PLY file of the C-alpha trace (Angstrom):
ply
format ascii 1.0
element vertex 142
property float x
property float y
property float z
element edge 141
property int vertex1
property int vertex2
end_header
10.51 237.52 -123.05
11.68 234.16 -124.58
13.84 233.82 -121.32
10.62 234.46 -119.07
8.89 231.72 -120.90
11.67 229.18 -120.38
12.04 229.96 -116.62
8.36 229.67 -116.23
8.23 226.23 -118.27
11.29 224.99 -116.17
9.50 225.82 -112.97
6.48 224.22 -114.06
8.19 221.02 -115.08
10.09 220.85 -111.93
6.79 221.23 -110.03
4.95 218.97 -112.25
8.02 216.34 -111.90
7.86 216.68 -108.16
4.04 216.26 -107.73
3.67 213.37 -109.97
6.47 211.30 -108.38
5.09 212.17 -104.89
1.57 211.42 -105.86
2.56 208.00 -107.16
4.37 207.14 -103.91
1.24 208.30 -101.87
-1.10 206.52 -104.12
1.01 203.33 -103.90
1.05 203.57 -100.10
-2.81 204.40 -99.86
-3.50 201.28 -101.70
-1.23 199.30 -99.56
-3.29 200.81 -96.43
-6.39 199.97 -98.10
-5.39 196.39 -98.77
-4.30 195.95 -95.09
-7.58 197.41 -93.83
-9.66 195.14 -96.30
-7.68 192.07 -95.05
-8.54 193.15 -91.22
-12.08 193.24 -92.08
-12.32 189.77 -93.81
-10.45 188.48 -90.74
-12.93 189.85 -88.24
-15.82 188.19 -90.08
-17.15 190.76 -92.48
-18.33 190.10 -95.73
-15.47 189.93 -98.60
-17.50 191.70 -100.87
-17.23 195.38 -99.49
-14.29 194.68 -97.37
-12.11 198.03 -97.60
-14.29 199.89 -99.65
-14.35 202.97 -97.78
-10.71 203.16 -97.35
-10.31 202.41 -101.52
-12.71 205.40 -101.75
-10.25 207.43 -99.50
-7.26 206.31 -101.27
-8.73 207.15 -104.80
-9.98 210.40 -103.71
-6.78 211.59 -101.88
-4.33 210.06 -104.88
-6.29 211.67 -107.41
-6.44 215.18 -105.57
-2.88 215.18 -104.38
-1.20 215.98 -107.90
-3.33 219.08 -108.80
-3.06 220.57 -105.22
0.69 219.71 -105.06
1.29 221.30 -108.57
-0.53 224.55 -107.37
1.32 224.78 -104.25
4.68 223.93 -105.66
4.11 226.72 -108.53
3.08 229.06 -105.90
6.07 228.20 -103.79
8.35 229.00 -106.61
6.47 232.23 -107.45
4.76 231.19 -110.95
1.47 232.93 -110.70
-1.53 232.58 -113.14
-1.35 228.87 -113.40
-5.00 228.05 -113.33
-4.42 226.41 -117.00
-1.58 224.27 -115.75
-3.10 222.80 -112.77
-6.31 221.93 -114.76
-4.59 220.25 -117.35
-2.18 218.76 -114.90
-5.07 217.41 -112.90
-6.62 215.89 -116.26
-3.68 214.16 -117.43
-2.91 212.88 -113.84
-6.54 211.23 -113.63
-7.04 210.22 -117.04
-3.55 208.82 -118.33
-0.53 209.28 -115.92
-2.18 207.39 -112.56
-3.61 204.48 -114.26
-0.29 203.55 -115.83
1.63 204.15 -112.83
-0.63 202.98 -109.82
-0.98 199.48 -109.08
0.81 198.04 -112.17
4.36 197.79 -111.10
5.78 199.73 -114.10
9.39 199.57 -115.61
11.70 202.58 -114.94
10.98 203.38 -118.52
7.43 203.50 -118.04
7.75 205.67 -114.81
10.01 208.21 -117.02
7.71 207.96 -119.89
4.72 208.88 -117.65
6.38 211.59 -115.68
7.53 213.05 -118.83
4.55 213.36 -120.37
2.96 214.82 -116.99
6.00 217.25 -116.86
5.68 218.32 -120.55
1.91 218.75 -120.57
2.23 220.86 -117.54
4.97 223.15 -118.41
3.50 223.78 -122.04
-0.04 224.81 -120.23
1.84 227.17 -117.82
3.85 228.77 -120.96
0.38 229.23 -122.95
-1.47 230.72 -120.15
1.41 233.10 -119.78
1.32 233.87 -123.30
-2.30 234.30 -123.41
-2.31 236.75 -120.47
-2.81 240.27 -121.28
0.48 242.41 -120.81
-1.02 244.60 -118.04
-1.99 241.38 -116.08
1.62 239.90 -116.40
3.14 243.41 -115.45
1.42 243.33 -111.92
2.63 239.58 -111.47
0 1
1 2
2 3
3 4
4 5
5 6
6 7
7 8
8 9
9 10
10 11
11 12
12 13
13 14
14 15
15 16
16 17
17 18
18 19
19 20
20 21
21 22
22 23
23 24
24 25
25 26
26 27
27 28
28 29
29 30
30 31
31 32
32 33
33 34
34 35
35 36
36 37
37 38
38 39
39 40
40 41
41 42
42 43
43 44
44 45
45 46
46 47
47 48
48 49
49 50
50 51
51 52
52 53
53 54
54 55
55 56
56 57
57 58
58 59
59 60
60 61
61 62
62 63
63 64
64 65
65 66
66 67
67 68
68 69
69 70
70 71
71 72
72 73
73 74
74 75
75 76
76 77
77 78
78 79
79 80
80 81
81 82
82 83
83 84
84 85
85 86
86 87
87 88
88 89
89 90
90 91
91 92
92 93
93 94
94 95
95 96
96 97
97 98
98 99
99 100
100 101
101 102
102 103
103 104
104 105
105 106
106 107
107 108
108 109
109 110
110 111
111 112
112 113
113 114
114 115
115 116
116 117
117 118
118 119
119 120
120 121
121 122
122 123
123 124
124 125
125 126
126 127
127 128
128 129
129 130
130 131
131 132
132 133
133 134
134 135
135 136
136 137
137 138
138 139
139 140
140 141
């Protein structure tokens, strides 16, 4: 049974690392898009106060939602079922800790590695905890 936990943790870690790096790149790209849209609105004579507001709202919503959806999808792709806790915990850590430290701050390589490691470790741990907490009859069906 310990090997099952190890494989589940490895799959969850790989999914979390891939989703975090992709989410970071997506967030950065969306912010560049929103900056260009805001500049275009200002150049066309609109007020600077609200220039790009709708684009920044869309960028934030998409950037925050991407990682939990990607973690869920990747875990399904690698056939890890029963991953609700991993997705919820990953979403919380992404929104509260990882994204604010990575997005828009030009982090060093060490900071990127550290925050991706945090995101990965927490997601993998949550996946294993949920697997251990599931009843044996539920695990057998999966």
